[in-house]
N, CA, C and O atoms as a GROMACS GRO file, in nm:
protein
  568
    1MET      N    1   0.081  -0.119   0.000
    1MET     CA    2   0.000   0.000   0.000
    1MET      C    3   0.086   0.126   0.000
    1MET      O    4   0.051   0.226  -0.063
    2ASP      N    5   0.198   0.121   0.072
    2ASP     CA    6   0.286   0.238   0.075
    2ASP      C    7   0.342   0.268  -0.063
    2ASP      O    8   0.357   0.384  -0.100
    3THR      N    9   0.373   0.164  -0.140
    3THR     CA   10   0.427   0.183  -0.274
    3THR      C   11   0.326   0.254  -0.364
    3THR      O   12   0.363   0.343  -0.440
    4ILE      N   13   0.200   0.215  -0.354
    4ILE     CA   14   0.097   0.279  -0.437
    4ILE      C   15   0.083   0.426  -0.399
    4ILE      O   16   0.069   0.511  -0.487
    5ALA      N   17   0.089   0.456  -0.270
    5ALA     CA   18   0.080   0.596  -0.225
    5ALA      C   19   0.198   0.676  -0.280
    5ALA      O   20   0.181   0.791  -0.322
    6GLU      N   21   0.316   0.617  -0.280
    6GLU     CA   22   0.433   0.686  -0.334
    6GLU      C   23   0.419   0.707  -0.484
    6GLU      O   24   0.455   0.814  -0.535
    7VAL      N   25   0.368   0.609  -0.555
    7VAL     CA   26   0.350   0.622  -0.700
    7VAL      C   27   0.249   0.731  -0.730
    7VAL      O   28   0.267   0.809  -0.824
    8ILE      N   29   0.144   0.736  -0.652
    8ILE     CA   30   0.044   0.843  -0.673
    8ILE      C   31   0.109   0.979  -0.650
    8ILE      O   32   0.083   1.073  -0.726
    9GLN      N   33   0.192   0.991  -0.549
    9GLN     CA   34   0.263   1.116  -0.525
    9GLN      C   35   0.356   1.150  -0.642
    9GLN      O   36   0.361   1.265  -0.686
   10PHE      N   37   0.428   1.051  -0.693
   10PHE     CA   38   0.517   1.073  -0.806
   10PHE      C   39   0.440   1.113  -0.932
   10PHE      O   40   0.490   1.189  -1.015
   11SER      N   41   0.320   1.061  -0.946
   11SER     CA   42   0.244   1.088  -1.068
   11SER      C   43   0.170   1.221  -1.064
   11SER      O   44   0.115   1.262  -1.165
   12MET      N   45   0.168   1.289  -0.951
   12MET     CA   46   0.094   1.415  -0.941
   12MET      C   47   0.156   1.525  -1.028
   12MET      O   48   0.083   1.599  -1.094
   13ALA      N   49   0.287   1.537  -1.028
   13ALA     CA   50   0.352   1.640  -1.110
   13ALA      C   51   0.321   1.618  -1.258
   13ALA      O   52   0.287   1.714  -1.327
   14PRO      N   53   0.333   1.496  -1.310
   14PRO     CA   54   0.296   1.475  -1.450
   14PRO      C   55   0.148   1.505  -1.478
   14PRO      O   56   0.113   1.549  -1.588
   15VAL      N   57   0.063   1.480  -1.381
   15VAL     CA   58  -0.080   1.510  -1.401
   15VAL      C   59  -0.100   1.660  -1.415
   15VAL      O   60  -0.181   1.703  -1.497
   16PHE      N   61  -0.029   1.739  -1.336
   16PHE     CA   62  -0.038   1.885  -1.351
   16PHE      C   63   0.016   1.927  -1.488
   16PHE      O   64  -0.037   2.020  -1.549
   17LEU      N   65   0.119   1.861  -1.534
   17LEU     CA   66   0.173   1.889  -1.667
   17LEU      C   67   0.068   1.858  -1.773
   17LEU      O   68   0.054   1.933  -1.870
   18LEU      N   69  -0.005   1.748  -1.757
   18LEU     CA   70  -0.113   1.716  -1.851
   18LEU      C   71  -0.218   1.826  -1.853
   18LEU      O   72  -0.270   1.860  -1.959
   19THR      N   73  -0.249   1.880  -1.737
   19THR     CA   74  -0.346   1.990  -1.730
   19THR      C   75  -0.296   2.113  -1.806
   19THR      O   76  -0.371   2.177  -1.878
   20ALA      N   77  -0.169   2.143  -1.790
   20ALA     CA   78  -0.110   2.257  -1.860
   20ALA      C   79  -0.110   2.234  -2.011
   20ALA      O   80  -0.140   2.325  -2.089
   21ILE      N   81  -0.077   2.113  -2.052
   21ILE     CA   82  -0.078   2.081  -2.195
   21ILE      C   83  -0.219   2.094  -2.251
   21ILE      O   84  -0.238   2.141  -2.363
   22GLY      N   85  -0.318   2.052  -2.172
   22GLY     CA   86  -0.457   2.068  -2.215
   22GLY      C   87  -0.493   2.214  -2.235
   22GLY      O   88  -0.564   2.247  -2.331
   23GLY      N   89  -0.446   2.301  -2.148
   23GLY     CA   90  -0.470   2.445  -2.165
   23GLY      C   91  -0.404   2.500  -2.290
   23GLY      O   92  -0.463   2.580  -2.363
   24ILE      N   93  -0.282   2.457  -2.314
   24ILE     CA   94  -0.211   2.501  -2.435
   24ILE      C   95  -0.284   2.452  -2.560
   24ILE      O   96  -0.296   2.525  -2.658
   25LEU      N   97  -0.332   2.328  -2.556
   25LEU     CA   98  -0.408   2.275  -2.670
   25LEU      C   99  -0.533   2.357  -2.696
   25LEU      O  100  -0.571   2.380  -2.811
   26GLY      N  101  -0.598   2.402  -2.590
   26GLY     CA  102  -0.716   2.488  -2.606
   26GLY      C  103  -0.682   2.619  -2.675
   26GLY      O  104  -0.755   2.664  -2.763
   27VAL      N  105  -0.572   2.679  -2.635
   27VAL     CA  106  -0.528   2.804  -2.698
   27VAL      C  107  -0.495   2.780  -2.845
   27VAL      O  108  -0.536   2.858  -2.932
   28LEU      N  109  -0.421   2.674  -2.873
   28LEU     CA  110  -0.382   2.645  -3.011
   28LEU      C  111  -0.503   2.614  -3.098
   28LEU      O  112  -0.510   2.659  -3.213
   29ALA      N  113  -0.598   2.539  -3.045
   29ALA     CA  114  -0.719   2.508  -3.122
   29ALA      C  115  -0.797   2.635  -3.152
   29ALA      O  116  -0.852   2.650  -3.261
   30GLY      N  117  -0.803   2.727  -3.056
   30GLY     CA  118  -0.871   2.854  -3.079
   30GLY      C  119  -0.803   2.936  -3.187
   30GLY      O  120  -0.870   2.996  -3.272
   31ARG      N  121  -0.671   2.940  -3.184
   31ARG     CA  122  -0.598   3.014  -3.288
   31ARG      C  123  -0.620   2.950  -3.425
   31ARG      O  124  -0.640   3.020  -3.524
   32LEU      N  125  -0.616   2.817  -3.430
   32LEU     CA  126  -0.638   2.749  -3.558
   32LEU      C  127  -0.778   2.777  -3.611
   32LEU      O  128  -0.796   2.796  -3.731
   33THR      N  129  -0.876   2.780  -3.523
   33THR     CA  130  -1.013   2.812  -3.565
   33THR      C  131  -1.020   2.951  -3.626
   33THR      O  132  -1.082   2.969  -3.731
   34ARG      N  133  -0.957   3.048  -3.563
   34ARG     CA  134  -0.959   3.185  -3.618
   34ARG      C  135  -0.884   3.192  -3.751
   34ARG      O  136  -0.927   3.263  -3.842
   35ILE      N  137  -0.774   3.120  -3.763
   35ILE     CA  138  -0.699   3.118  -3.889
   35ILE      C  139  -0.785   3.060  -4.001
   35ILE      O  140  -0.791   3.116  -4.110
   36VAL      N  141  -0.853   2.949  -3.974
   36VAL     CA  142  -0.937   2.885  -4.075
   36VAL      C  143  -1.053   2.977  -4.114
   36VAL      O  144  -1.086   2.989  -4.232
   37ASP      N  145  -1.116   3.041  -4.015
   37ASP     CA  146  -1.226   3.132  -4.045
   37ASP      C  147  -1.179   3.248  -4.132
   37ASP      O  148  -1.247   3.286  -4.228
   38ARG      N  149  -1.065   3.304  -4.099
   38ARG     CA  150  -1.011   3.415  -4.179
   38ARG      C  151  -0.975   3.368  -4.321
   38ARG      O  152  -0.999   3.441  -4.417
   39ALA      N  153  -0.919   3.250  -4.334
   39ALA     CA  154  -0.884   3.196  -4.466
   39ALA      C  155  -1.009   3.176  -4.550
   39ALA      O  156  -1.010   3.208  -4.669
   40ARG      N  157  -1.115   3.124  -4.491
   40ARG     CA  158  -1.240   3.106  -4.566
   40ARG      C  159  -1.296   3.240  -4.612
   40ARG      O  160  -1.347   3.252  -4.724
   41GLU      N  161  -1.287   3.339  -4.525
   41GLU     CA  162  -1.334   3.473  -4.561
   41GLU      C  163  -1.255   3.528  -4.680
   41GLU      O  164  -1.313   3.584  -4.773
   42LEU      N  165  -1.124   3.512  -4.677
   42LEU     CA  166  -1.040   3.559  -4.787
   42LEU      C  167  -1.068   3.481  -4.916
   42LEU      O  168  -1.071   3.540  -5.024
   43GLU      N  169  -1.088   3.349  -4.905
   43GLU     CA  170  -1.120   3.270  -5.023
   43GLU      C  171  -1.251   3.318  -5.086
   43GLU      O  172  -1.261   3.328  -5.209
   44ASP      N  173  -1.350   3.347  -5.003
   44ASP     CA  174  -1.477   3.399  -5.055
   44ASP      C  175  -1.457   3.534  -5.123
   44ASP      O  176  -1.518   3.561  -5.227
   45ARG      N  177  -1.372   3.620  -5.064
   45ARG     CA  178  -1.345   3.750  -5.124
   45ARG      C  179  -1.276   3.735  -5.259
   45ARG      O  180  -1.309   3.805  -5.355
   46ILE      N  181  -1.180   3.643  -5.266
   46ILE     CA  182  -1.108   3.619  -5.392
   46ILE      C  183  -1.205   3.564  -5.498
   46ILE      O  184  -1.202   3.607  -5.614
   47ASP      N  185  -1.289   3.470  -5.458
   47ASP     CA  186  -1.386   3.412  -5.552
   47ASP      C  187  -1.485   3.516  -5.603
   47ASP      O  188  -1.528   3.508  -5.718
   48ALA      N  189  -1.520   3.612  -5.519
   48ALA     CA  190  -1.618   3.714  -5.556
   48ALA      C  191  -1.556   3.826  -5.640
   48ALA      O  192  -1.629   3.902  -5.704
   49THR      N  193  -1.424   3.836  -5.642
   49THR     CA  194  -1.356   3.941  -5.717
   49THR      C  195  -1.348   3.903  -5.863
   49THR      O  196  -1.299   3.794  -5.896
   50PRO      N  197  -1.394   3.991  -5.953
   50PRO     CA  198  -1.376   3.962  -6.096
   50PRO      C  199  -1.227   3.953  -6.128
   50PRO      O  200  -1.150   4.045  -6.098
   51GLY      N  201  -1.186   3.844  -6.188
   51GLY     CA  202  -1.045   3.824  -6.219
   51GLY      C  203  -0.976   3.738  -6.114
   51GLY      O  204  -0.861   3.699  -6.133
   52GLY      N  205  -1.044   3.707  -6.005
   52GLY     CA  206  -0.993   3.615  -5.903
   52GLY      C  207  -0.864   3.660  -5.840
   52GLY      O  208  -0.852   3.774  -5.796
   53ILE      N  209  -0.768   3.569  -5.833
   53ILE     CA  210  -0.643   3.591  -5.761
   53ILE      C  211  -0.563   3.706  -5.821
   53ILE      O  212  -0.502   3.784  -5.748
   54LYS      N  213  -0.563   3.718  -5.953
   54LYS     CA  214  -0.484   3.823  -6.017
   54LYS      C  215  -0.534   3.961  -5.978
   54LYS      O  216  -0.454   4.053  -5.960
   55ALA      N  217  -0.666   3.976  -5.964
   55ALA     CA  218  -0.723   4.105  -5.930
   55ALA      C  219  -0.710   4.136  -5.781
   55ALA      O  220  -0.710   4.253  -5.743
   56ASP      N  221  -0.701   4.034  -5.698
   56ASP     CA  222  -0.696   4.055  -5.553
   56ASP      C  223  -0.568   3.995  -5.497
   56ASP      O  224  -0.572   3.902  -5.416
   57ALA      N  225  -0.454   4.048  -5.540
   57ALA     CA  226  -0.324   3.994  -5.500
   57ALA      C  227  -0.299   4.010  -5.351
   57ALA      O  228  -0.232   3.925  -5.291
   58GLY      N  229  -0.351   4.117  -5.289
   58GLY     CA  230  -0.331   4.138  -5.146
   58GLY      C  231  -0.395   4.028  -5.064
   58GLY      O  232  -0.335   3.976  -4.969
   59SER      N  233  -0.516   3.991  -5.100
   59SER     CA  234  -0.584   3.882  -5.029
   59SER      C  235  -0.513   3.750  -5.051
   59SER      O  236  -0.507   3.666  -4.961
   60HIS      N  237  -0.460   3.730  -5.171
   60HIS     CA  238  -0.387   3.606  -5.200
   60HIS      C  239  -0.262   3.596  -5.112
   60HIS      O  240  -0.232   3.488  -5.060
   61GLY      N  241  -0.191   3.706  -5.095
   61GLY     CA  242  -0.072   3.707  -5.009
   61GLY      C  243  -0.109   3.677  -4.865
   61GLY      O  244  -0.038   3.604  -4.796
   62GLN      N  245  -0.220   3.734  -4.819
   62GLN     CA  246  -0.266   3.706  -4.682
   62GLN      C  247  -0.304   3.560  -4.667
   62GLN      O  248  -0.279   3.498  -4.563
   63LEU      N  249  -0.365   3.505  -4.771
   63LEU     CA  250  -0.407   3.366  -4.768
   63LEU      C  251  -0.285   3.273  -4.758
   63LEU      O  252  -0.289   3.173  -4.685
   64ILE      N  253  -0.180   3.305  -4.829
   64ILE     CA  254  -0.056   3.225  -4.822
   64ILE      C  255   0.002   3.230  -4.681
   64ILE      O  256   0.046   3.128  -4.628
   65LEU      N  257   0.001   3.349  -4.619
   65LEU     CA  258   0.049   3.362  -4.481
   65LEU      C  259  -0.038   3.280  -4.385
   65LEU      O  260   0.014   3.217  -4.293
   66LEU      N  261  -0.169   3.282  -4.405
   66LEU     CA  262  -0.259   3.206  -4.320
   66LEU      C  263  -0.235   3.054  -4.333
   66LEU      O  264  -0.245   2.981  -4.235
   67VAL      N  265  -0.202   3.010  -4.453
   67VAL     CA  266  -0.171   2.868  -4.473
   67VAL      C  267  -0.045   2.831  -4.394
   67VAL      O  268  -0.040   2.726  -4.330
   68ARG      N  269   0.056   2.916  -4.398
   68ARG     CA  270   0.178   2.891  -4.320
   68ARG      C  271   0.149   2.887  -4.172
   68ARG      O  272   0.197   2.799  -4.100
   69ARG      N  273   0.069   2.983  -4.125
   69ARG     CA  274   0.033   2.987  -3.983
   69ARG      C  275  -0.045   2.863  -3.942
   69ARG      O  276  -0.023   2.807  -3.835
   70ALA      N  277  -0.137   2.820  -4.028
   70ALA     CA  278  -0.217   2.700  -3.997
   70ALA      C  279  -0.129   2.577  -3.988
   70ALA      O  280  -0.148   2.493  -3.901
   71ARG      N  281  -0.032   2.565  -4.078
   71ARG     CA  282   0.059   2.450  -4.076
   71ARG      C  283   0.142   2.449  -3.948
   71ARG      O  284   0.158   2.344  -3.884
   72ILE      N  285   0.194   2.564  -3.910
   72ILE     CA  286   0.275   2.573  -3.788
   72ILE      C  287   0.190   2.540  -3.666
   72ILE      O  288   0.234   2.470  -3.575
   73THR      N  289   0.068   2.592  -3.663
   73THR     CA  290  -0.022   2.564  -3.551
   73THR      C  291  -0.056   2.416  -3.546
   73THR      O  292  -0.066   2.357  -3.438
   74ASN      N  293  -0.075   2.357  -3.661
   74ASN     CA  294  -0.103   2.213  -3.668
   74ASN      C  295   0.013   2.132  -3.612
   74ASN      O  296  -0.009   2.035  -3.539
   75VAL      N  297   0.135   2.170  -3.645
   75VAL     CA  298   0.253   2.102  -3.592
   75VAL      C  299   0.258   2.118  -3.440
   75VAL      O  300   0.287   2.023  -3.368
   76ALA      N  301   0.230   2.240  -3.392
   76ALA     CA  302   0.231   2.264  -3.248
   76ALA      C  303   0.127   2.178  -3.177
   76ALA      O  304   0.154   2.123  -3.070
   77ILE      N  305   0.008   2.166  -3.236
   77ILE     CA  306  -0.096   2.082  -3.177
   77ILE      C  307  -0.050   1.936  -3.174
   77ILE      O  308  -0.068   1.867  -3.074
   78SER      N  309   0.008   1.890  -3.283
   78SER     CA  310   0.055   1.751  -3.289
   78SER      C  311   0.162   1.725  -3.183
   78SER      O  312   0.162   1.620  -3.119
   79LEU      N  313   0.254   1.820  -3.166
   79LEU     CA  314   0.359   1.804  -3.066
   79LEU      C  315   0.303   1.805  -2.924
   79LEU      O  316   0.351   1.732  -2.837
   80CYS      N  317   0.202   1.888  -2.900
   80CYS     CA  318   0.138   1.889  -2.767
   80CYS      C  319   0.068   1.756  -2.739
   80CYS      O  320   0.076   1.703  -2.628
   81VAL      N  321   0.000   1.705  -2.839
   81VAL     CA  322  -0.066   1.575  -2.820
   81VAL      C  323   0.038   1.467  -2.795
   81VAL      O  324   0.019   1.381  -2.708
   82LEU      N  325   0.149   1.469  -2.869
   82LEU     CA  326   0.257   1.373  -2.846
   82LEU      C  327   0.310   1.386  -2.703
   82LEU      O  328   0.332   1.286  -2.635
   83ALA      N  329   0.330   1.510  -2.658
   83ALA     CA  330   0.378   1.532  -2.521
   83ALA      C  331   0.280   1.475  -2.419
   83ALA      O  332   0.320   1.410  -2.323
   84ALA      N  333   0.151   1.499  -2.441
   84ALA     CA  334   0.050   1.446  -2.348
   84ALA      C  335   0.050   1.294  -2.348
   84ALA      O  336   0.038   1.232  -2.242
   85LEU      N  337   0.064   1.234  -2.465
   85LEU     CA  338   0.068   1.088  -2.473
   85LEU      C  339   0.191   1.032  -2.400
   85LEU      O  340   0.181   0.933  -2.328
   86LEU      N  341   0.304   1.096  -2.418
   86LEU     CA  342   0.426   1.049  -2.352
   86LEU      C  343   0.418   1.064  -2.200
   86LEU      O  344   0.465   0.978  -2.126
   87VAL      N  345   0.359   1.175  -2.153
   87VAL     CA  346   0.340   1.192  -2.009
   87VAL      C  347   0.248   1.081  -1.956
   87VAL      O  348   0.273   1.023  -1.851
   88SER      N  349   0.142   1.054  -2.031
   88SER     CA  350   0.049   0.948  -1.990
   88SER      C  351   0.118   0.812  -1.984
   88SER      O  352   0.095   0.734  -1.892
   89VAL      N  353   0.203   0.785  -2.082
   89VAL     CA  354   0.278   0.658  -2.083
   89VAL      C  355   0.370   0.652  -1.961
   89VAL      O  356   0.385   0.546  -1.900
   90ALA      N  357   0.433   0.763  -1.927
   90ALA     CA  358   0.522   0.765  -1.809
   90ALA      C  359   0.442   0.736  -1.682
   90ALA      O  360   0.489   0.663  -1.595
   91ILE      N  361   0.323   0.794  -1.670
   91ILE     CA  362   0.240   0.769  -1.552
   91ILE      C  363   0.200   0.622  -1.545
   91ILE      O  364   0.206   0.560  -1.438
   92VAL      N  365   0.158   0.567  -1.658
   92VAL     CA  366   0.120   0.425  -1.661
   92VAL      C  367   0.239   0.337  -1.625
   92VAL      O  368   0.225   0.239  -1.552
   93ALA      N  369   0.356   0.372  -1.677
   93ALA     CA  370   0.477   0.294  -1.646
   93ALA      C  371   0.508   0.299  -1.497
   93ALA      O  372   0.555   0.201  -1.439
   94LEU      N  373   0.483   0.415  -1.434
   94LEU     CA  374   0.503   0.423  -1.289
   94LEU      C  375   0.414   0.324  -1.216
   94LEU      O  376   0.459   0.254  -1.125
   95PHE      N  377   0.287   0.319  -1.255
   95PHE     CA  378   0.194   0.229  -1.187
   95PHE      C  379   0.225   0.082  -1.216
   95PHE      O  380   0.217  -0.002  -1.127
   96ILE      N  381   0.259   0.052  -1.340
   96ILE     CA  382   0.293  -0.087  -1.374
   96ILE      C  383   0.420  -0.130  -1.299
   96ILE      O  384   0.429  -0.241  -1.247
   97GLY      N  385   0.519  -0.039  -1.296
   97GLY     CA  386   0.642  -0.069  -1.223
   97GLY      C  387   0.616  -0.090  -1.075
   97GLY      O  388   0.679  -0.176  -1.012
   98ALA      N  389   0.524  -0.012  -1.017
   98ALA     CA  390   0.491  -0.029  -0.875
   98ALA      C  391   0.422  -0.163  -0.852
   98ALA      O  392   0.442  -0.227  -0.750
   99TYR      N  393   0.340  -0.203  -0.947
   99TYR     CA  394   0.269  -0.330  -0.933
   99TYR      C  395   0.367  -0.448  -0.932
   99TYR      O  396   0.353  -0.542  -0.854
  100PHE      N  397   0.465  -0.439  -1.019
  100PHE     CA  398   0.565  -0.547  -1.026
  100PHE      C  399   0.682  -0.522  -0.931
  100PHE      O  400   0.779  -0.599  -0.929
  101GLN      N  401   0.673  -0.415  -0.851
  101GLN     CA  402   0.774  -0.377  -0.753
  101GLN      C  403   0.912  -0.362  -0.815
  101GLN      O  404   1.014  -0.397  -0.755
  102ASP      N  405   0.913  -0.309  -0.937
  102ASP     CA  406   1.039  -0.284  -1.005
  102ASP      C  407   1.018  -0.164  -1.098
  102ASP      O  408   0.974  -0.180  -1.212
  103LEU      N  409   1.050  -0.044  -1.049
  103LEU     CA  410   1.029   0.076  -1.130
  103LEU      C  411   1.134   0.082  -1.241
  103LEU      O  412   1.254   0.085  -1.214
  104PRO      N  413   1.088   0.085  -1.367
  104PRO     CA  414   1.182   0.097  -1.479
  104PRO      C  415   1.226   0.243  -1.494
  104PRO      O  416   1.170   0.317  -1.574
  105VAL      N  417   1.324   0.284  -1.417
  105VAL     CA  418   1.363   0.424  -1.404
  105VAL      C  419   1.406   0.485  -1.538
  105VAL      O  420   1.359   0.592  -1.574
  106LEU      N  421   1.493   0.418  -1.611
  106LEU     CA  422   1.543   0.475  -1.736
  106LEU      C  423   1.432   0.494  -1.840
  106LEU      O  424   1.422   0.603  -1.897
  107PRO      N  425   1.348   0.394  -1.867
  107PRO     CA  426   1.240   0.417  -1.964
  107PRO      C  427   1.144   0.529  -1.922
  107PRO      O  428   1.098   0.608  -2.005
  108ILE      N  429   1.114   0.536  -1.793
  108ILE     CA  430   1.024   0.642  -1.745
  108ILE      C  431   1.090   0.778  -1.764
  108ILE      O  432   1.026   0.873  -1.809
  109ALA      N  433   1.218   0.788  -1.729
  109ALA     CA  434   1.290   0.914  -1.743
  109ALA      C  435   1.299   0.956  -1.890
  109ALA      O  436   1.279   1.072  -1.923
  110LEU      N  437   1.328   0.860  -1.977
  110LEU     CA  438   1.337   0.892  -2.121
  110LEU      C  439   1.202   0.934  -2.179
  110LEU      O  440   1.193   1.024  -2.262
  111THR      N  441   1.097   0.867  -2.134
  111THR     CA  442   0.963   0.901  -2.182
  111THR      C  443   0.925   1.041  -2.137
  111THR      O  444   0.871   1.120  -2.214
  112PHE      N  445   0.953   1.071  -2.010
  112PHE     CA  446   0.920   1.204  -1.958
  112PHE      C  447   1.006   1.311  -2.026
  112PHE      O  448   0.956   1.420  -2.057
  113ALA      N  449   1.133   1.282  -2.049
  113ALA     CA  450   1.221   1.377  -2.120
  113ALA      C  451   1.171   1.399  -2.263
  113ALA      O  452   1.175   1.511  -2.314
  114GLY      N  453   1.124   1.292  -2.327
  114GLY     CA  454   1.066   1.306  -2.460
  114GLY      C  455   0.943   1.393  -2.460
  114GLY      O  456   0.922   1.473  -2.551
  115ALA      N  457   0.861   1.379  -2.356
  115ALA     CA  458   0.741   1.462  -2.344
  115ALA      C  459   0.778   1.609  -2.330
  115ALA      O  460   0.718   1.695  -2.394
  116LEU      N  461   0.878   1.636  -2.247
  116LEU     CA  462   0.920   1.775  -2.229
  116LEU      C  463   0.983   1.831  -2.356
  116LEU      O  464   0.964   1.949  -2.388
  117THR      N  465   1.056   1.748  -2.428
  117THR     CA  466   1.115   1.792  -2.555
  117THR      C  467   1.005   1.826  -2.657
  117THR      O  468   1.013   1.927  -2.726
  118ALA      N  469   0.904   1.740  -2.665
  118ALA     CA  470   0.791   1.767  -2.756
  118ALA      C  471   0.718   1.894  -2.715
  118ALA      O  472   0.676   1.972  -2.800
  119LEU      N  473   0.703   1.916  -2.584
  119LEU     CA  474   0.636   2.037  -2.537
  119LEU      C  475   0.717   2.161  -2.570
  119LEU      O  476   0.662   2.264  -2.610
  120ILE      N  477   0.848   2.153  -2.553
  120ILE     CA  478   0.935   2.268  -2.588
  120ILE      C  479   0.922   2.298  -2.737
  120ILE      O  480   0.910   2.415  -2.776
  121ALA      N  481   0.924   2.195  -2.821
  121ALA     CA  482   0.911   2.216  -2.965
  121ALA      C  483   0.775   2.276  -2.999
  121ALA      O  484   0.765   2.363  -3.085
  122ALA      N  485   0.670   2.231  -2.930
  122ALA     CA  486   0.536   2.286  -2.954
  122ALA      C  487   0.531   2.433  -2.916
  122ALA      O  488   0.472   2.514  -2.988
  123LEU      N  489   0.592   2.468  -2.804
  123LEU     CA  490   0.593   2.609  -2.762
  123LEU      C  491   0.674   2.695  -2.858
  123LEU      O  492   0.640   2.811  -2.882
  124LEU      N  493   0.782   2.640  -2.914
  124LEU     CA  494   0.859   2.715  -3.014
  124LEU      C  495   0.777   2.736  -3.141
  124LEU      O  496   0.784   2.843  -3.202
  125CYS      N  497   0.699   2.635  -3.181
  125CYS     CA  498   0.610   2.651  -3.296
  125CYS      C  499   0.505   2.758  -3.268
  125CYS      O  500   0.474   2.840  -3.354
  126PHE      N  501   0.452   2.754  -3.147
  126PHE     CA  502   0.352   2.854  -3.108
  126PHE      C  503   0.413   2.995  -3.114
  126PHE      O  504   0.349   3.088  -3.163
  127LEU      N  505   0.534   3.009  -3.064
  127LEU     CA  506   0.602   3.138  -3.068
  127LEU      C  507   0.623   3.184  -3.213
  127LEU      O  508   0.604   3.301  -3.244
  128ARG      N  509   0.660   3.093  -3.301
  128ARG     CA  510   0.679   3.126  -3.443
  128ARG      C  511   0.548   3.171  -3.506
  128ARG      O  512   0.546   3.267  -3.584
  129GLU      N  513   0.438   3.101  -3.474
  129GLU     CA  514   0.308   3.138  -3.529
  129GLU      C  515   0.265   3.275  -3.480
  129GLU      O  516   0.212   3.355  -3.557
  130VAL      N  517   0.289   3.303  -3.354
  130VAL     CA  518   0.255   3.436  -3.299
  130VAL      C  519   0.339   3.543  -3.368
  130VAL      O  520   0.290   3.651  -3.400
  131TYR      N  521   0.467   3.512  -3.390
  131TYR     CA  522   0.554   3.608  -3.460
  131TYR      C  523   0.500   3.636  -3.601
  131TYR      O  524   0.495   3.752  -3.643
  132LEU      N  525   0.461   3.532  -3.674
  132LEU     CA  526   0.406   3.552  -3.808
  132LEU      C  527   0.277   3.633  -3.803
  132LEU      O  528   0.254   3.719  -3.889
  133ALA      N  529   0.194   3.607  -3.703
  133ALA     CA  530   0.067   3.679  -3.692
  133ALA      C  531   0.091   3.827  -3.664
  133ALA      O  532   0.024   3.912  -3.723
  134THR      N  533   0.184   3.858  -3.575
  134THR     CA  534   0.207   3.998  -3.542
  134THR      C  535   0.289   4.071  -3.649
  134THR      O  536   0.278   4.192  -3.664
  135ALA      N  537   0.370   3.997  -3.723
  135ALA     CA  538   0.447   4.060  -3.830
  135ALA      C  539   0.358   4.109  -3.943
  135ALA      O  540   0.393   4.202  -4.015
  136SER      N  541   0.242   4.046  -3.958
  136SER     CA  542   0.154   4.084  -4.067
  136SER      C  543   0.048   4.187  -4.026
  136SER      O  544  -0.040   4.221  -4.104
  137LEU      N  545   0.058   4.238  -3.903
  137LEU     CA  546  -0.039   4.338  -3.858
  137LEU      C  547  -0.020   4.468  -3.933
  137LEU      O  548   0.092   4.510  -3.963
  138ARG      N  549  -0.131   4.530  -3.961
  138ARG     CA  550  -0.128   4.664  -4.021
  138ARG      C  551  -0.209   4.756  -3.932
  138ARG      O  552  -0.330   4.770  -3.948
  139ILE      N  553  -0.140   4.818  -3.837
  139ILE     CA  554  -0.208   4.909  -3.746
  139ILE      C  555  -0.171   5.050  -3.788
  139ILE      O  556  -0.053   5.086  -3.799
  140THR      N  557  -0.274   5.130  -3.812
  140THR     CA  558  -0.250   5.269  -3.850
  140THR      C  559  -0.299   5.360  -3.739
  140THR      O  560  -0.407   5.340  -3.682
  141VAL      N  561  -0.219   5.460  -3.710
  141VAL     CA  562  -0.255   5.558  -3.607
  141VAL      C  563  -0.288   5.687  -3.678
  141VAL      O  564  -0.210   5.737  -3.760
  142LYS      N  565  -0.404   5.742  -3.645
  142LYS     CA  566  -0.446   5.868  -3.709
  142LYS      C  567  -0.411   5.984  -3.622
  142LYS      O  568  -0.437   6.099  -3.659
   0.00000   0.00000   0.00000
């Protein structure tokens, strides 16, 4: 019984990490939704313009930027999901190791390190997407 209590204590930090990853996924999904909505709006504008893409080159350029942002956000979402899966595997490995009274320390450590690496990469993708979004702002002061 003491071993199970210790494993539950060890698994609490990864559970908080899962909660944080869930929050990041919510933010990323919201950004992707706005990107897709804006892209659809621009596609409709291009389709409605006589001459299409050639006549509305500004919208076409914005659409290309939105595609890049969507791809980067998609990669960030994938990396966050991978991180969450790896954290979950580490938690399960803790419980299985406790059941067999032999904690596989190296595999758990490598799995958790992989999760953190995936999370770092996801956050870097998120930072890149935010940079692209703010670089394309056109704010005019009167």
